[in-house]
C-alpha positions as CSV (number, residue, x, y, z in Angstrom):
1,M,19.7,-59.2,35.9
2,R,21.1,-55.3,36.7
3,Y,19.6,-53.1,38.1
4,F,19.8,-48.9,37.8
5,Y,18.9,-46.3,40.1
6,S,20.3,-42.7,40.7
7,A,19.4,-40.9,44.0
8,R,19.9,-37.7,41.9
9,Q,16.8,-38.6,39.5
10,D,15.0,-37.0,42.8
11,C,16.2,-33.6,41.6
12,H,13.0,-33.5,39.4
13,A,10.1,-33.3,41.9
14,P,7.1,-31.6,40.1
15,E,4.5,-30.8,42.5
16,T,1.4,-30.0,40.3
17,F,0.6,-30.2,36.9
18,L,-2.4,-28.9,34.8
19,L,-5.1,-31.4,34.3
20,R,-8.8,-30.5,32.7
21,G,-6.9,-27.2,33.1
22,A,-7.2,-27.1,36.5
23,P,-3.5,-27.7,39.0
24,A,-3.7,-31.7,40.1
25,P,-1.0,-33.4,42.3
26,S,1.7,-34.9,40.1
27,P,1.7,-38.7,40.0
28,E,5.2,-38.7,38.8
29,G,7.8,-37.7,41.6
30,P,9.9,-39.6,43.8
31,V,7.9,-41.7,45.7
32,R,7.2,-43.6,42.2
33,A,11.3,-44.6,42.7
34,E,10.3,-45.7,45.9
35,L,7.4,-48.1,45.6
36,L,9.5,-49.4,42.3
37,A,13.0,-49.6,44.6
38,R,10.9,-52.4,46.9
39,A,9.8,-54.4,43.8
40,V,13.3,-54.8,42.9
41,D,14.6,-56.1,46.5
42,V,11.8,-58.7,46.5
43,A,12.9,-59.8,43.3
44,G,16.1,-60.4,45.0
45,G,18.2,-57.4,42.9
46,R,20.6,-54.6,44.5
47,L,20.1,-51.2,42.7
48,E,23.3,-49.5,41.0
49,A,23.8,-45.9,40.9
50,P,25.9,-44.7,37.6
51,D,27.5,-41.6,37.6
52,A,24.4,-39.4,37.5
53,A,25.8,-37.3,34.5
54,G,26.0,-40.7,32.6
55,T,29.4,-41.4,30.8
56,P,31.3,-39.1,28.5
57,R,29.5,-40.2,25.7
58,L,25.8,-39.4,27.1
59,R,25.7,-36.0,25.3
60,E,26.8,-37.0,22.2
61,R,24.2,-40.6,22.7
62,L,21.5,-38.5,23.4
63,G,22.4,-35.7,20.5
64,Q,21.5,-39.2,18.3
65,I,18.0,-38.8,19.8
66,H,17.1,-35.4,20.4
67,T,18.4,-31.9,18.2
68,P,21.1,-30.0,19.6
69,R,18.5,-27.0,20.5
70,Y,16.7,-29.1,22.2
71,L,19.0,-30.1,24.7
72,A,20.3,-26.8,25.1
73,F,16.8,-25.6,26.1
74,L,16.2,-28.5,28.4
75,E,19.7,-27.5,30.0
76,T,19.4,-23.7,30.2
77,I,15.4,-22.7,30.4
78,H,14.9,-22.4,33.8
79,A,17.4,-19.9,34.3
80,R,16.5,-18.0,31.7
81,W,12.8,-18.5,32.9
82,Q,13.1,-16.8,35.9
83,A,14.8,-13.7,34.5
84,L,11.9,-12.6,32.9
85,P,9.5,-10.1,34.7
86,G,6.9,-12.3,37.5
87,A,7.4,-15.4,36.0
88,A,6.6,-18.3,37.8
89,E,9.4,-20.6,39.6
90,R,8.0,-23.3,37.2
91,V,8.6,-23.2,33.8
92,A,5.4,-24.0,31.7
93,P,4.2,-22.8,28.3
94,N,1.3,-20.8,28.2
95,V,1.3,-20.6,23.6
96,H,1.8,-23.4,21.3
97,P,2.4,-23.5,17.7
98,T,-0.6,-25.1,17.3
99,G,-0.7,-26.5,13.6
100,G,2.8,-26.2,13.3
101,G,5.1,-22.7,13.4
102,H,6.9,-21.2,10.8
103,H,10.1,-20.4,12.5
104,Y,12.4,-21.3,15.9
105,P,11.7,-18.0,19.0
106,E,14.2,-16.5,20.6
107,H,12.4,-15.8,24.2
108,P,12.0,-18.0,26.5
109,I,8.4,-18.4,26.4
110,G,8.3,-18.8,22.7
111,Q,10.9,-22.0,22.7
112,A,8.9,-23.4,25.8
113,G,5.7,-23.7,23.7
114,W,8.0,-25.0,20.8
115,H,9.7,-27.5,22.9
116,M,6.5,-28.4,25.7
117,H,4.1,-30.3,24.2
118,D,1.4,-30.3,26.9
119,M,1.0,-29.2,30.1
120,A,2.3,-32.4,32.7
121,C,6.0,-31.6,32.4
122,P,7.3,-28.7,34.2
123,I,10.9,-27.9,34.7
124,G,12.2,-26.8,37.8
125,A,15.4,-25.2,39.5
126,D,17.1,-28.6,39.8
127,S,14.9,-30.8,37.0
128,F,17.9,-31.2,34.4
129,A,20.1,-33.0,37.2
130,G,17.2,-35.0,37.5
131,I,16.3,-35.9,33.8
132,L,19.7,-36.2,32.9
133,A,20.6,-38.6,35.8
134,S,16.9,-40.4,34.3
135,A,18.4,-40.6,31.1
136,A,21.8,-42.2,32.6
137,C,20.9,-45.3,34.3
138,A,18.6,-46.2,30.4
139,E,22.1,-45.4,29.2
140,A,23.8,-47.6,31.8
141,A,21.7,-50.8,31.8
142,A,22.4,-50.3,28.0
143,Q,26.1,-50.2,28.3
144,A,25.7,-53.6,30.7
145,V,23.9,-55.6,28.1
146,I,26.5,-54.5,25.2
147,D,29.4,-55.5,27.3
148,G,27.7,-59.4,28.5
149,D,25.2,-59.1,31.0
150,G,22.0,-60.3,29.2
151,T,19.5,-58.7,31.1
152,A,19.7,-55.1,32.7
153,Y,16.4,-53.1,34.6
154,A,17.1,-49.1,34.1
155,L,14.6,-47.7,36.8
156,C,13.8,-44.4,34.9
157,R,11.8,-41.4,36.6
158,P,10.7,-39.2,34.8
159,P,10.0,-41.5,32.1
160,G,10.4,-40.9,28.5
161,H,8.6,-42.3,26.0
162,H,6.7,-39.1,25.3
163,A,9.6,-37.1,24.5
164,G,10.2,-36.8,21.3
165,P,13.2,-34.7,18.9
166,E,12.6,-31.6,20.3
167,R,9.3,-32.3,22.0
168,A,9.0,-33.2,26.2
169,G,5.5,-33.8,27.0
170,G,3.3,-36.7,29.4
171,F,5.9,-36.1,32.4
172,C,8.8,-37.2,29.9
173,F,11.6,-34.7,28.7
174,L,15.0,-37.4,27.3
175,N,13.7,-40.3,25.3
176,N,15.0,-43.2,28.0
177,S,14.2,-46.2,25.2
178,A,15.2,-44.4,22.4
179,L,18.5,-43.7,24.7
180,A,19.0,-47.4,25.1
181,A,18.1,-48.6,21.8
182,S,20.7,-45.9,20.2
183,V,23.4,-47.5,23.2
184,L,22.4,-51.5,22.2
185,R,22.4,-50.1,18.2
186,E,26.3,-49.8,18.7
187,R,27.2,-53.4,19.2
188,F,23.5,-54.8,17.7
189,A,22.8,-54.1,13.4
190,R,18.7,-54.9,14.2
191,V,16.9,-53.2,18.1
192,A,13.1,-53.9,18.5
193,I,11.3,-51.7,21.1
194,V,8.6,-53.1,22.5
195,D,6.2,-50.3,24.5
196,V,3.7,-52.1,26.8
197,D,3.2,-48.7,28.5
198,L,-0.9,-47.9,29.2
199,H,0.0,-44.7,26.7
200,H,1.5,-44.9,23.0
201,G,5.0,-43.9,22.8
202,N,4.5,-41.3,20.6
203,G,8.0,-39.9,20.9
204,T,9.5,-43.0,20.5
205,Q,8.0,-43.4,17.2
206,D,8.7,-39.6,15.8
207,I,12.7,-40.3,16.6
208,F,12.7,-43.7,14.7
209,Y,9.7,-43.1,11.7
210,T,12.0,-42.8,9.3
211,R,14.8,-45.3,9.9
212,G,14.8,-49.1,9.4
213,D,17.4,-50.1,11.8
214,V,15.1,-49.7,14.8
215,W,12.0,-51.5,14.9
216,T,9.1,-49.6,17.2
217,G,5.9,-51.3,18.3
218,S,3.5,-50.5,21.0
219,L,0.2,-51.5,22.4
220,H,-1.6,-49.1,24.6
221,A,-5.1,-47.6,25.2
222,D,-6.4,-46.2,21.6
223,P,-5.8,-42.8,21.8
224,S,-9.0,-41.5,19.6
225,G,-10.3,-41.2,23.0
226,F,-7.0,-41.4,25.3
227,Y,-3.9,-39.3,25.8
228,P,-1.4,-38.7,23.5
229,F,-4.8,-38.5,21.3
230,F,-2.9,-37.3,17.8
231,W,-0.5,-40.7,17.3
232,G,-0.9,-44.3,18.1
233,G,-3.0,-45.2,14.6
234,A,-3.0,-48.5,13.7
235,D,-2.1,-46.9,10.2
236,E,1.1,-45.1,11.4
237,R,3.5,-47.7,9.7
238,G,6.8,-45.1,9.3
239,E,7.8,-43.6,5.8
240,G,10.9,-43.8,3.7
241,E,13.5,-46.6,5.2
242,G,11.3,-46.7,8.4
243,L,8.1,-47.9,6.2
244,G,6.9,-51.1,8.2
245,S,9.2,-50.7,10.6
246,N,6.4,-49.4,13.0
247,L,3.7,-51.0,14.6
248,N,0.9,-49.6,16.4
249,I,-2.2,-51.7,18.0
250,P,-4.5,-49.7,20.0
251,L,-7.0,-51.3,23.1
252,S,-10.8,-50.1,23.1
253,V,-10.5,-48.7,26.8
254,G,-10.6,-51.2,29.4
255,S,-9.7,-53.4,27.8
256,D,-8.2,-56.5,30.2
257,G,-5.2,-58.3,30.3
258,S,-6.7,-61.6,28.3
259,V,-7.1,-58.5,25.7
260,F,-3.5,-57.7,26.6
261,L,-2.3,-60.6,26.3
262,D,-3.6,-61.4,22.7
263,A,-2.4,-58.0,21.1
264,L,0.7,-58.7,22.7
265,E,1.6,-61.7,20.9
266,R,-0.1,-59.9,17.6
267,L,3.0,-57.5,18.3
268,L,5.5,-59.4,18.9
269,A,4.4,-61.9,15.6
270,G,4.5,-58.5,13.6
271,M,8.2,-57.9,14.8
272,Q,9.5,-61.2,13.6
273,A,10.0,-60.4,10.4
274,F,12.2,-57.7,11.3
275,A,14.5,-60.5,12.9
276,P,15.9,-58.0,15.8
277,E,19.3,-59.1,17.8
278,A,18.4,-57.0,20.9
279,V,14.7,-55.5,22.3
280,V,14.3,-52.4,24.6
281,I,11.6,-53.4,26.7
282,A,9.5,-49.4,27.0
283,L,7.9,-50.7,30.3
284,G,4.9,-49.5,31.4
285,L,2.7,-50.5,34.5
286,D,-0.1,-47.9,34.3
287,A,-2.2,-50.2,32.2
288,H,-3.2,-51.6,36.0
289,K,-6.9,-50.8,36.4
290,D,-6.0,-49.0,39.6
291,D,-3.3,-46.8,38.2
292,P,-4.6,-42.8,38.4
293,L,-4.3,-42.4,35.2
294,A,-6.2,-45.7,34.3
295,G,-7.0,-46.6,30.9
296,L,-6.8,-50.1,31.0
297,S,-8.1,-52.9,33.2
298,L,-5.1,-55.6,34.0
299,E,-4.7,-56.7,37.0
300,T,-1.9,-57.5,39.4
301,A,-1.6,-61.1,38.0
302,D,-1.6,-60.2,34.2
303,F,2.1,-59.0,34.9
304,T,4.0,-62.2,35.0
305,P,2.7,-63.7,32.2
306,I,3.5,-60.8,30.1
307,G,7.0,-60.8,31.4
308,A,7.3,-64.6,30.6
309,R,5.7,-63.7,27.8
310,L,8.8,-61.1,27.0
311,A,11.5,-63.2,28.4
312,A,10.7,-66.0,26.0
313,L,12.0,-63.8,23.1
314,G,15.9,-64.9,24.9
315,L,17.1,-61.8,23.4
316,P,19.6,-59.6,24.8
317,C,17.4,-57.3,27.1
318,V,17.2,-53.8,28.3
319,L,13.9,-52.8,30.4
320,V,13.2,-49.0,30.5
321,Q,10.7,-48.0,33.2
322,E,7.9,-45.8,31.9
323,G,4.6,-45.2,33.4
324,G,3.0,-46.6,36.2
325,Y,1.9,-43.8,39.2
326,P,1.9,-44.5,42.9
327,T,-1.3,-46.4,44.2
328,T,-1.1,-49.4,46.7
329,S,-0.5,-52.1,43.7
330,L,2.3,-50.3,41.8
331,E,5.9,-52.1,43.5
332,H,3.4,-55.3,43.0
333,N,2.8,-54.9,39.2
334,L,6.4,-54.9,39.2
335,A,6.9,-57.5,41.4
336,A,5.0,-59.4,39.4
337,F,6.0,-58.7,35.9
338,L,10.0,-60.0,37.3
339,R,8.2,-62.8,38.2
340,G,7.7,-63.7,35.0
341,F,10.5,-62.3,33.3
342,I,13.4,-63.4,35.3
343,G,11.1,-66.9,36.6
344,N,11.4,-67.1,40.4
């Protein structure tokens, strides 16, 4: 397996986010990559650094999953925000078009509210460089697979699966798993995304909801009482050409590893009729009981059979790092997953 990470991802390093109305230390920072990199080393892997700006095709590929105005927003908003009188150093919206807006605003404050779904995705002066470098890792891993490598891992931070066509949220800005699937589609007719993060991958679902060429499946803490709250129900099956190509399996908050593994079997059984030719694993490690955003109660040892089951699919595969936040267990959770996945 090949492994990808760019040091430029550290350019995005938010110190705080808003939690229950109060500023709190952000768990999504460079230390995540440090811990995850240790697990790659334990697995005998070597991190490769793609060009932090990606290939010459990265912007085109991002344009297949995000709108032009959203990509322009991410790249330019910090400078425009700083030009506002009394603006904070980081972009953080104070107004949102709850219920849906009728027109797209020109003002930076309005655009921030339009594109930033929640208060967990502040944008700093160098954030876009880190965000783009994270996407470049997903692109490089997917490119490696279509060039003949059987599997590749992208150590993506910030993560991506809450980012929709023109929405940031939940620490996510560019949808790395969707990007990897789009790259794989350049070779494979049918691609599946299997999301095993604690949280529902609402952005990924939104991107592919009306498409029939990419199957999306997610098992996650029940959103009726957990983030992202508004998406992730079992009744969300896709629309139009995408009808039947989306499957959600919500789990009761606090569910353990045995429940998770049973749900994974049901998710993969639901995927089989689609007959994917390649797969993206949106790899969250935040289902662990000690994660700071804990909603499930998996043990470190549970990640080994999860990895083994996903490897047993026997398909060309891109592993894209999603959630999993700093604890003494984080690096061991990834190491356990990789033991199962690569069989050592």
